[in-house]
C-alpha positions, 0 to 999 in steps of 0.5 A: 145403244149406250156408250159403254156397250158400244165400247165393250162390243167394239173392243171384243170384236177386235179381240182385245182385253180391257187391260190391253186397251188400258196399257195401250192408251196409258189410261188406268184400267179402272177408268176403262172398266168404269167407261164400259160399265157406265159407272159414273161414281168411278169416273173423273169430272165430265170434262176429263171423262170426255177426253178419255172417252174420245181417245178410247173411241178413236183407238177402237176406230169408232166415230167419236162424235156418236160415242160422245153424243151418247155420253152427253145424253147421260146426267152426272149420275149416269141417268138420262138428262132432263134436258131434251132437244125439241123435235123439228115439228116442235121447233116449227110450232114455236117459230110459228107462234113467235111470228103470230105474236109479233104479227101486230107489231109494225116493221118500223117498231120492230126495227127500232127494238132490234137496233136498240138491242144490238146497240146495248149488246155490242156496247156492253157485252164486255160487262156481261161476259168474261174475257174473249179467250182464244187458244190458237195453238193447239188448235184442237185435241192432238196426238204428238211424239214429243213431251212438249207443245207450243201454246199461243192465243189471246184473251184481250188487254188486261186479262190474266191467263193461266194454264192448269193454274200456272200464270202465263206471260201475257203482253199488253195486247193480251197475247201469250206464246210459249212452250208447255212441258207434257208427260207421256199419255193423255195431258189436259191443258186447261186455259183460264182467262180472268179479267179485271172484274174477276170474270173468267173464261175457260178452254180445254185442249187434250194432247196425247203424247205417244 
């Protein structure tokens, strides 16, 4: 069953209108309607839509991971995505084929290849990847009663950290710790760390203020 149909049927079962849900969650009614109709043209970017969808599912008492899984199967235009996870049998065949290919390689040669690969990966991953952004607080999406929340984490020495485009104070070790002001309803906290090479990493936390 599609995620929009799941939401609509669950809402109707508890006898609430779409407007009542929108007022309760402080989400625009047009967003609630678009979610139930799976009208992607009326929905915000997927990262924010997932936040609305999770709050809606929790409000209805639905397992949010199942609803989000159905949502993730849809493409940006609402059509099923092209990517398909291989079945267990297909994965098994792939693993068997892999071992068939390396059967002729000696264990010694394979060990050398793995050792060289690990050396280059751990030695140069800071060049290939972005900064190691860790958000400790909030640790996950939360619901609170006050219009402020403590934020803390780290991004490595030399990285700049931003919260919704605003630069945060970062110490020499790349750590940050301060308080962010919120507003009533759903708040999206988008953390972004940028290193000296301009490479960036992002993390998003959703905080719902009652």
